[in-house]
Legacy VTK file of the C-alpha trace (Angstrom):
# vtk DataFile Version 3.0
C-alpha trace
ASCII
DATASET POLYDATA
POINTS 127 float
-64.788 -3.249 -48.615
-60.900 -3.187 -48.807
-58.627 -2.152 -46.386
-56.234 0.561 -47.529
-52.662 -0.421 -47.274
-49.838 2.438 -46.569
-46.655 2.263 -48.024
-43.525 1.835 -45.606
-40.919 2.871 -48.144
-38.845 6.019 -47.777
-37.436 7.600 -50.804
-34.045 7.983 -50.545
-32.936 9.949 -53.674
-33.645 13.402 -52.010
-31.905 12.275 -48.986
-28.586 11.206 -51.068
-29.006 14.644 -52.978
-28.718 16.362 -49.774
-26.134 14.219 -48.269
-23.935 14.728 -51.308
-24.301 18.478 -51.120
-23.299 18.711 -47.470
-20.334 16.222 -48.401
-19.075 18.798 -50.885
-19.610 21.818 -48.848
-17.611 20.606 -45.811
-14.753 19.128 -48.176
-14.543 22.827 -50.019
-14.530 24.641 -46.647
-12.081 22.443 -45.112
-9.677 22.882 -47.791
-9.942 26.698 -47.692
-9.559 26.833 -43.909
-6.297 24.653 -43.845
-4.585 26.461 -46.435
-4.854 29.875 -44.500
-2.070 31.007 -41.949
-3.239 33.537 -39.656
-1.012 36.606 -39.486
-1.942 39.946 -37.859
-0.295 42.444 -40.331
1.083 45.944 -39.449
-0.626 48.798 -40.213
0.784 51.320 -43.032
-0.155 53.196 -46.281
0.346 50.582 -48.836
-0.774 49.991 -52.331
-2.119 46.608 -53.946
0.237 44.147 -55.615
-0.061 43.347 -59.196
0.044 39.793 -60.669
0.759 36.589 -58.482
3.505 36.964 -56.246
5.499 34.341 -54.228
4.344 34.569 -50.664
6.375 33.841 -47.476
4.634 34.201 -44.424
6.153 34.621 -40.779
4.072 33.816 -37.948
4.257 35.574 -34.640
5.680 32.186 -33.175
8.437 33.011 -35.611
7.389 29.934 -37.843
8.096 30.752 -41.881
6.093 29.430 -44.563
6.536 29.416 -48.421
3.344 28.814 -50.372
1.752 27.197 -47.305
4.495 24.992 -46.649
6.720 25.129 -43.224
10.282 25.893 -44.266
13.732 27.392 -42.920
14.669 30.783 -44.447
17.926 28.845 -46.063
15.582 26.428 -47.617
13.129 28.965 -49.025
16.051 30.960 -50.448
17.648 27.781 -51.982
14.096 27.019 -53.500
13.686 30.436 -54.810
17.119 31.133 -56.255
16.551 29.677 -59.647
12.721 29.622 -59.767
12.015 33.360 -59.209
12.887 35.378 -62.165
11.185 38.700 -62.490
8.352 37.412 -60.110
7.838 39.491 -56.940
8.354 37.857 -53.583
5.881 39.112 -50.987
6.595 38.583 -47.235
3.604 38.676 -44.923
5.324 39.048 -41.271
2.764 39.360 -38.356
3.415 42.565 -36.511
4.347 40.676 -33.214
6.872 38.206 -35.110
10.646 38.479 -33.884
12.431 40.975 -35.774
15.827 38.581 -36.053
13.703 36.241 -38.200
12.650 38.675 -40.691
16.092 40.084 -41.114
17.516 36.400 -41.401
14.795 35.768 -44.071
15.901 39.005 -46.158
19.520 38.195 -45.705
19.004 34.611 -47.008
17.128 36.011 -49.893
19.604 38.982 -50.583
22.384 36.421 -50.827
20.602 34.170 -53.876
19.976 37.416 -55.481
15.972 37.818 -55.143
15.629 41.560 -56.364
11.971 42.085 -56.326
10.672 42.006 -52.978
7.953 43.447 -51.100
6.326 43.594 -47.388
2.855 43.004 -46.710
0.636 45.673 -44.615
-2.620 46.349 -43.507
-3.338 49.326 -45.723
-4.823 52.351 -43.835
-6.544 55.098 -46.002
-6.029 58.298 -44.911
-9.185 60.322 -44.429
LINES 1 128
127 0 1 2 3 4 5 6 7 8 9 10 11 12 13 14 15 16 17 18 19 20 21 22 23 24 25 26 27 28 29 30 31 32 33 34 35 36 37 38 39 40 41 42 43 44 45 46 47 48 49 50 51 52 53 54 55 56 57 58 59 60 61 62 63 64 65 66 67 68 69 70 71 72 73 74 75 76 77 78 79 80 81 82 83 84 85 86 87 88 89 90 91 92 93 94 95 96 97 98 99 100 101 102 103 104 105 106 107 108 109 110 111 112 113 114 115 116 117 118 119 120 121 122 123 124 125 126
């Protein structure tokens, strides 16, 4: 009578597949989380924006970001001076941000001739 031998090998292919899917999941979710700058927009009646505007974000701490990079209002205005054309510039300012920061940004953009400008709001629908 022969003794039965059990195999001690572990099949690694399914484990590698699962590991690869986890790596892809974490890389994608991390890149989406890192690019978002959290702001609490003021509530007002608004309309959707057409196209792809250039986005300037102002946090409640007064930090100003252009397309995800922290910059000063004057640096943003200099960057937009020749690049805007007819594209819309959208300002997403936190409702608790300092009024002076918003005015400083608007003044800097006005000096370089940015004409198409809009402020982002949290849209409230009247019933």
